N, C-alpha and C positions, 0 to 999 in steps of 0.2 A: 366124498364123490358126489357130484352131482347127476341124479338122471332126469334127463329130459325124451321126451318119447312124442313122434308127431300121434294124430288122434283123429276120430271119425267126427266132424263136428256135425252137432245138430243145428240146422240153420234155415232161415225162410226161404220158402219156395217161390222160385221166381215167376212160375206159374199159376201162383196165389197172389203174391204180394208183386203190383209192378214197379210201386216207388217204395224205395228203402225208407226215406227220408220221413215216412209216414210211421214208422213201426219202430225208430229207436228212439235210445232217450239217453240220458244224461245218467251217472252213478247215483243210484237209489238215495248214497246217506246226502247227497247236494239238493234233493227235491223237495219243495215245499208242499203244501197241502194246495195249494193255490195250482202249482204248476204241474203236480200228480191227476188235480181233476183236469187239467187243459190237454194231459197226454192220452188219459182215458177217452175223451171225446173227438181225438184227431184221429183215432183209426181202433174200431174191435179188437186188431189184433197187435196193438202196441205192445212192447215187450213190458212196460210197465205194470201192465196185469199180472205178470209174473214175477216180476223182480220187487214189485212193492204193492201187493194188495190191499186193499181197503178193508178197515174195520168197521164194525156195525155195533150198535149196542147190543143186539138180542145175539149176539157171538155165543157159541158155547165150545166145550172142547169138542165136541163130536163136528160141528159144525163154523168154521172160522176162515181166516184168511189163507192159510195155509191148506184147508181143505180145499177151498173154493180154486185155491192156485193149481191144486194136483187137479183137479177135477176142467179146467181150462186145459190145461198144458196136455192133457190126453186128448181131447177132444180136437185141436187144433191138429195133433199128430195123425187122429184120424181124419182128418178133412184133409189130409196133406197140405196144411199151412207150412207145419214144421215138417222139413226132411232131414234123414241122417245121411251124411257123407258115405259111399259103402266104401272106401278104399280110405285108410290113413293119412293125413297129411299135417305138416308144420303150414303155417297161415301167416304171410307178411303182409304186415297193417301199415296204413298208411294214413295219415291225418294232416291235410294240408289247412292250415288256419293264418287269419290276419291279427297281428295283434301290433296298437303303436304305430299303425300306418306300415308295417314289413310282413311280406309272407313268409312263413316259416311250416317246414314240413317236416313232422317227427315220423320217425319210423322205428318197426320192433317187429318180435315174433310172438306169435302166439301160440304155445306148445303146451301140453300134459306133462307136468313137474311133479315130480316126486315128492308128497307130504314130508317133510322133516320135522322132529321138533327143534325148536330154538336152541336150546341146549346142545345141538350136534354141530352148531357153527356153519351149518350151511346156506342156512337162509335165515337174513340178520333182520330183527325189529327196529324199530327208532322210537316207539312209542309203548306203552302200556295199552290194553284191552279193558272196555269197560262190559260188565258182566251182562248189559240187559241187550245191546246188540250182536252178541255171540247169540243169546240165547234165541234170539228173532231168528237169525242167519240159520241156527244149528235146526230149527224148527221148521223151516222152509227147506233145507237141503235135506231133512230127513222126508218130509212130504212128497219130494220132489225128484230127487236122487239126481239133481242136472244142477250145473254150474250156469247161470243166466247170465252171470259179468266176470272178468277177468280178475286176478289180483295185480296191483301192477308193481313190477319188479324192476330194477337196474343192476346192470354186470359194469366189473371193470374192463375194459377195450379201450385203452389209449390208441391204441395203431389204426382202430378202426377195422378190423381184419374180417369181421362178421359183414358188417355193411358193404365192404368189397367182395364178399363170395355173393352175398344175394344181390348186386347194384343191377343186375340181366332182368333181374323180375321185373323191374317196373315197367319194364318196355313191353312185356307181353299183356294179355287180354286180361283183365281182372275176373274174378270170380263177384264181386260187387264193383260199381263205382256208385257212389252215393253223394247227392250235391245238396248242402245246404246254402241258407245265404252267408257268404264268407268264410263255409266249411265246404272241404271234401274228402270224405274216404271210401278209399281203394283199399281191396283183399284181394292177395293174390295165394292160390294152395301151391304147396312144394311138396314135390311127392318122387323127385328123382333118386333113386336109392343112393348115388354117389354123393348127391350135396345131405342127404337126408342123414348119413353118418359120418359126415364132415362137421354138421352142425352139433350133431352128437357128442362128439371129438371135443368140438370146442370148447363146450360147455361141462365137460366133466369135470374140471378142477377150478372152476368158476365158486364164487360167493354170489350171490343174491341178495341185495338189499330190497325190502319193501318200501315203496314210495307211498303207496296208495291200496287198504285193503286189508291193514291188520287184522280186523275183525272178519273178514272173509278167510283168510289164511288161517287164522286160530279154528274158525269153524270146520275148514277142511280135515284139518287134522283129526277135532274129537270125530266128525263124521268117520274118519275112516277108523278110529280106535273101537266107533261104536259098530261098525261094519262087521269087523274082526271079532268083537264079543256077541253078535248077533248071528253070522253067517259062516263063520271059521269052521276050519281053515280053509283059507283063501288063497287063491294063486298067487304067486310071488311077484307078480306083475296084474295084482287084481287094479282094476279101473278106480277102485274106491282107494287106492295108497295115492294115485296121483290128482292133481287140481288144474283148471285153467289158470292158464297164469301168462301174464302178458311181459316179456323181456326186452326193454332196450337199454342202449350205452347212457350211463352215467354223464359221458362227458358229449352228449348229444345237442349240438348247438338248438336244437329247436326245443330242449326242456328248460322250463323255467321254474324258480321258487320264488314263490311270492309270501309278503309277511302279512301274521295275524295280528291285530291291535288289538287292543283291550281298553277295557271300559270298566271301571267300580263302581257300584250303588249300595245304600244301604249302608254305609260304614259310620260304624259309632263313632258319634263326636269328632268327624272331621274335623281338620280345622288346617288350611293352607298355609298359614306360615309356621305352624308347628312342623306339619312335613316338609316342608322347606329349610327348615333348620336341621333337620334330622338327615337330609340326602346329605347337607354340605359335609359330613365327615367323609365319604365315599367318590363323591362328585362334583366336578365343577357345574355352578349352577349359571347358565346365562340367559336372560329373560329376553325376551321380542314381543313387539308390538304388532310387527307384518306378519300376517298369516303366510303369505309367500316366502318371505324370505326364512322364516321357522322354518318350515318343512324342507326348504332346500338346505339349509345348514343339518336338519336330521339327516336326510339324505345323502348327506357328504361324509359319510362316516368311513366309507370306505372296507377295508379288513384290517386298518391300523387301529380304529378309536372304537369305541362303544359308547355310540351316542343314543339316549333314548328321548324322543318329542312328550313334554305333559301339557295337557292343554286342563285346565278348570273351569269352573261353572262360568264366572266372570270374563269369559274370553281372553284369558290373558295365557300367554303362552311360554314354558322356561324349557330348555335342552338341558338334559344332565349328562354331562360326558365323563365317565370312569377317570378316576384318578390314578387307578393302578389296581392289578390283582391281589397285590399283596395287602391292600387294605379291604378286603372281601373275602380274604381266606377263609375267617373263622368261621364265614355262614355256610361252608360247603366241608361234609365228612371229607376225614383224611383221605381214603380209600377212592374220592371221586377222579376221573381221569382231568387231565389238562383239558381237554378235547369237550368233555362236558361242561366243566365250568368257564371256559372261555364262550360259549354261548351266550346271546345276546337274552334268548330266551329263560335261560337258567339264572343269569343275572337280574334279569327282570324278579323272575318268579321267588328266588332266594333271599333276594336281598332287599327286593321294594316290597312285593306284595306281602311276604311271608316276613320279613324282618324288621321291617319301618311300619307297613302296615298293618301287620298281628294275622294277617288271615292264614288259617291251617290248611294245609296239604287236602285233608277231607273238604273243606270248605270249598276249595277251589275245583277239586276234582266235579263236586256235585253243583258246581257255579251259584253257589250261593250269594254271591256278592260280586261276581265277575261277568262281563260278559263276552264273549268275542266277537270279532268287527272283520270281514275282509275289507271295506272301501275306505280309505283313510277320509274321505269326506263326511262319512258316515260319524266317525267318531269327533268328527266337529259338530256336526249337528244334534247329535247326543248331548254334549254338554251343552248345545247351546239351549236344547231343552230345558234345560235345569232338573232333568229327574237323574242325573249321576252325578257322583262326586268328584271325580278324575279319571282323564284317559291318558292312555298312552298312546304312541306312534311309534312302529318297532319298523327296524330294517330287517330283511328278508335272509334268513339261515343259508349259508351257502352250501350246495350239494356236496361237496368237499367233509365238510365238519359233521353233515349228517351220516356219510359213510364212515369217518371218522369215530363216531358217539357208536354206533353200532357195533366195529370192530372190537369196540372196548368193552362190546356186552353189558352198556349202558342204556338208559332211556332219558329220551329228552322229556321236558314239560310238555302237557296235551296243548295240541295248537301249534305247535314249533314249524312246521312245513304244512305249506300249501302247492303241492304241486300242479302246474299248468303246461300244455292240456290237458284235461281230464278224459279217461278212457271213454266211449260211448258204449252202451250197451245194447245187444240187441243183435251185431254183425255175426258172433260166434257164440254156440251155447256147448255145453260139455255134459252128455250124458251118462251117469254112471251106473253101469251094473257091477256090482261089488264081486260075482262069481265069472264074470269074464275078465280076462285078460284085454290090457291097453294094447 
């Protein structure tokens, strides 16, 4: 059973912060060092100072990014820059943005969700986590006892029952109305007892699929266990048992999945002709001289075909179209589900990267010969620079594919999904007192 609760958010005080656009930030894990510096300079109370503190050469175990964040947080609270709501609420979150010449509006609910181990099948991941990011987020959470950003999750609601229930709220005065160039964020509080009870009942039999935030969710579970070991026995509804989570319908029309492309470098004795001969056993190979025709063909795959675009150093392009799943069956363990085997990224990693280019799973995880790239144009320019041996243009994973792999209790290869839009950080935070009930 999935338990979600309203919570008393820690948030910016409008008496102290007149323009929320100056203090919000993108998710910490997509921010470059240059963007971090820019946000630091934007406003002395920008949430980036809490979510992604800077590291310095003279840091010590007693003085570091986590201790500085804790001191900063305490100062902001003492100055009433951050205040805590006196009454719990669910928060309706709306993000309006432009993409490809159209305006989209993503809506979802921010709530306190009971943190459950993945093995219980109530909250499901689709990718593995890495030790480094989990350690970082755990140290931050242990120091500050506060969620500064939400985990992004999806639920299955094909009839849009929850959106219908909450539709009237967008006609009310919002708690926040924050405008950025081509973007607008609005948040409403939901506190009426009948609606709160209906929301809790709606989610009771739901499964949540993590879209973004695997490391933050894993950290939340680890912190819950730490609190029980440190402060226990704790109340059944201890705040430590819950994390701040964003929930939206996996069928939401404003939710998009983009591909993440790959480039390989430093491949020992890489030979284009040898590679092309090897792939012919599994793929039909079609050469292109025109870049536009090449990308159009790769993007035409739809759901029926598996097509991969391959770019070489000499600005030649080939499209690889899978001949059939039977010819690549030996590359997957017999226990692998059809959902996992049918993924474009699974085929690329298992058949091409590991089977033909001989990269090991460990070297792929460490990115020793592999780089991930969001923009297709950057793949072409990377190969044009001569610094890379081969590049791969990918088609996006579909949300239904992500769902099916999660339900099969399997994990996709790294960087299989890039959900858009990303959640903004700083509109809402969740302060955790393990000895208090949610």
